[in-house]
C-alpha positions in Angstrom: 46.6 -119.2 19.2 47.5 -117.3 16.0 43.9 -117.0 15.1 43.1 -115.5 18.4 45.8 -112.9 18.0 44.5 -111.9 14.6 41.0 -111.4 16.0 42.4 -109.3 18.8 44.3 -107.1 16.4 41.3 -106.6 14.2 39.2 -105.6 17.2 41.8 -103.1 18.3 41.9 -101.5 14.9 38.2 -101.2 14.8 38.3 -99.3 18.1 41.2 -97.0 17.2 40.1 -96.0 13.7 36.9 -94.2 14.8 38.8 -92.5 17.7 41.4 -91.2 15.2 38.8 -90.0 12.8 37.0 -88.1 15.6 40.2 -86.4 16.7 41.1 -85.5 13.2 37.6 -83.9 12.6 37.9 -81.8 15.8 41.3 -80.5 14.9 40.5 -79.6 11.3 38.8 -76.1 12.0 42.0 -75.0 13.8 43.8 -75.0 10.5 41.3 -72.5 8.9 42.4 -68.9 8.5 41.1 -66.5 11.1 38.7 -64.8 8.7 37.2 -68.1 7.7 36.7 -69.1 11.3 34.9 -65.8 11.9 32.7 -66.4 8.9 32.0 -69.9 10.0 30.9 -68.8 13.5 27.3 -67.4 13.7 28.2 -65.4 16.8 31.0 -63.6 15.0 28.5 -62.3 12.4 27.3 -58.7 13.0 24.6 -56.6 11.3 26.2 -54.6 8.6 25.9 -50.8 9.1 23.1 -49.0 7.3 24.2 -47.3 4.1 24.7 -43.6 4.6 22.3 -41.4 2.6 24.2 -39.6 -0.1 23.6 -35.8 0.0 21.5 -34.8 -2.8 23.0 -32.4 -5.2 21.9 -28.8 -4.3 21.2 -26.6 -7.3 23.2 -23.5 -7.4 21.4 -20.6 -5.6 19.5 -18.4 -8.0 19.9 -14.7 -7.8 16.5 -13.0 -6.8 14.7 -11.4 -9.7 15.1 -7.7 -9.9 11.9 -5.8 -9.2 11.5 -2.8 -11.3 11.3 0.4 -9.2 8.0 2.3 -8.9 7.5 5.1 -11.4 8.1 7.5 -8.5 11.7 6.3 -8.3 12.4 6.7 -12.0 13.7 10.2 -11.6 14.4 12.9 -9.1 11.9 15.4 -10.4 8.9 16.0 -8.1 5.4 15.1 -9.1 3.6 17.9 -11.0 1.6 20.1 -8.7 -2.1 20.4 -9.6 -4.4 23.4 -9.6 -7.4 24.3 -7.6 -10.6 26.2 -8.4 -11.0 29.7 -6.9 -13.7 32.4 -6.6 -13.2 36.1 -5.7 -15.3 39.0 -4.8 -17.6 40.1 -7.6 -17.2 43.6 -9.1 -20.9 44.1 -9.0 -22.3 46.2 -6.1 -24.1 44.3 -3.4 -26.2 45.4 -0.4 -24.4 45.8 2.9 -23.9 42.5 4.7 -24.2 40.5 1.5 -21.3 38.6 -0.1 -21.2 37.9 -3.8 -18.3 35.6 -4.9 -17.7 34.9 -8.5 -15.6 32.9 -10.9 -15.0 36.3 -12.6 -14.2 38.3 -9.5 -11.1 40.3 -8.6 -8.3 39.8 -8.4 -8.5 38.1 -11.8 -4.9 37.0 -12.2 -4.8 33.2 -12.5 -2.2 30.6 -13.1 -4.3 28.5 -15.5 -7.4 30.5 -16.6 -10.2 29.2 -18.8 -11.4 31.8 -21.3 -9.8 34.6 -19.2 -11.7 33.4 -16.1 -11.6 30.7 -13.5 -11.1 27.1 -14.6 -13.6 24.6 -13.2 -12.3 21.9 -15.5 -8.6 21.8 -14.6 -8.3 24.3 -11.7 -7.0 27.8 -12.2 -4.6 28.4 -9.2 -1.5 26.5 -8.4 -1.9 24.3 -5.3 1.3 25.8 -4.0 -0.6 29.0 -3.5 -1.7 29.9 0.0 -5.4 31.1 0.1 -8.4 31.0 2.4 -11.1 28.4 1.9 -14.5 29.7 1.1 -17.1 28.1 3.5 -20.8 28.0 3.5 -23.1 27.3 6.5 -26.1 25.0 6.6 -28.2 27.6 8.3 -30.8 29.2 6.0 -31.2 33.0 5.7 -33.8 35.1 3.9 -32.7 37.0 0.8 -32.4 40.7 1.7 -34.0 43.4 -0.5 -31.8 44.7 -3.3 -30.0 41.4 -4.0 -29.8 40.9 -7.8 -29.7 37.1 -8.2 -30.1 34.9 -11.2 -29.2 31.3 -12.3 -25.4 32.0 -12.5 -25.2 34.1 -9.3 -27.9 32.6 -7.2 -28.9 33.2 -3.7 -27.6 30.3 -1.6 -30.0 31.0 1.3 -26.9 30.6 3.6 -24.0 32.6 5.1 -20.5 32.7 3.5 -17.3 33.0 5.4 -13.6 32.1 5.0 -10.9 30.2 6.9 -7.3 31.3 7.5 -5.1 31.0 4.4 -3.9 27.5 3.7 -1.7 26.0 1.0 -3.9 24.3 -1.6 -1.7 21.2 -1.6 -2.8 20.6 2.0 -6.4 20.3 0.9 -6.2 16.6 -0.1 -10.0 16.1 -0.1 -13.2 18.0 0.2 -13.6 16.4 3.6 -10.2 17.9 4.8 -11.3 21.4 3.6 -14.7 21.1 5.2 -13.1 20.0 8.4 -11.1 23.1 8.4 -14.3 25.2 8.0 -15.9 23.4 10.9 -12.8 23.8 13.1 -12.5 27.5 12.5 -16.1 28.6 12.0 -18.1 26.1 14.0 -20.3 23.1 13.4 -22.4 23.2 10.3 -19.9 24.9 8.0 -18.4 23.2 5.0 -16.3 24.1 1.9 -18.4 26.0 -0.7 -19.1 24.2 -4.0 -19.2 25.6 -7.5 -22.9 24.9 -7.9 -24.1 26.2 -4.5 -25.5 29.3 -6.4 -27.5 26.9 -8.7 -26.0 27.3 -12.2 -22.4 27.8 -11.0 -19.9 30.5 -11.8 -21.1 32.7 -8.9 -23.0 32.6 -5.6 -24.4 35.0 -3.0 -25.1 34.8 0.7 -24.9 36.7 4.0 -21.3 37.9 4.6 -19.5 36.2 7.5 -16.0 36.4 8.9 -12.9 36.3 6.8 -14.3 37.8 3.7 -12.1 40.8 3.5 -9.1 42.0 1.5 -8.1 41.5 -2.1 -7.8 37.8 -2.5 -9.3 34.7 -4.1 -10.8 31.7 -2.2 -10.5 28.0 -2.8 -13.8 26.4 -3.6 -14.5 22.9 -5.0 -16.4 21.4 -7.9 -18.2 18.0 -7.6 -18.4 17.0 -11.3 -15.0 18.1 -12.8 -11.4 17.6 -11.9 -10.7 21.1 -11.0 -9.6 20.5 -7.3 -6.2 20.3 -5.8 -6.9 16.6 -4.8 -7.9 15.4 -8.3 -6.6 17.8 -10.9 -3.9 16.4 -13.2 -2.1 19.6 -14.2 
């Protein structure tokens, strides 16, 4: 009888001990701190936020480099005015209807003469001066009897005329001056050139409109800087 009771007690313990151990294991996590429970649970884990990009250091703004002003801004004084080349009526007698224009003509007063005469090298008359433009036509004419011509006062074989007076500074190119001739005198007229009478210094042709009065006339030269658009003084 005693032996039977002992066996029954041993069997009872064998059944109770595993049950107690199971209950103790289930209850153990409840004693963990809340933070440890969250760490132990996969569901409680969340993706950590992406690191925020740190703003890069912006260098201090640099002041724009100062651009030196053009030479024209350097002072308030206006640019120097150039000089233009002029011819005037020759003092020599000519047949009626013939025009003889010369570097040495009258009036002879000039702003910048060369050897007491016109200045084909730098211009002789201030471009502020208002004068007619001497024009020459493309039409050919026969030299009349009594015309005394030579290399320096050659017969152009054309007609000569003049425009209304214009300030020399407005003649910014030979094209501008020739356009004025065409506009006022008709197609086929252009600004007269220093060498139209062959050797320069003078030329002759049939007299056209505008060649009257005591005045000088703007002409141009094609191989020197004696024009209002290219003279430097």
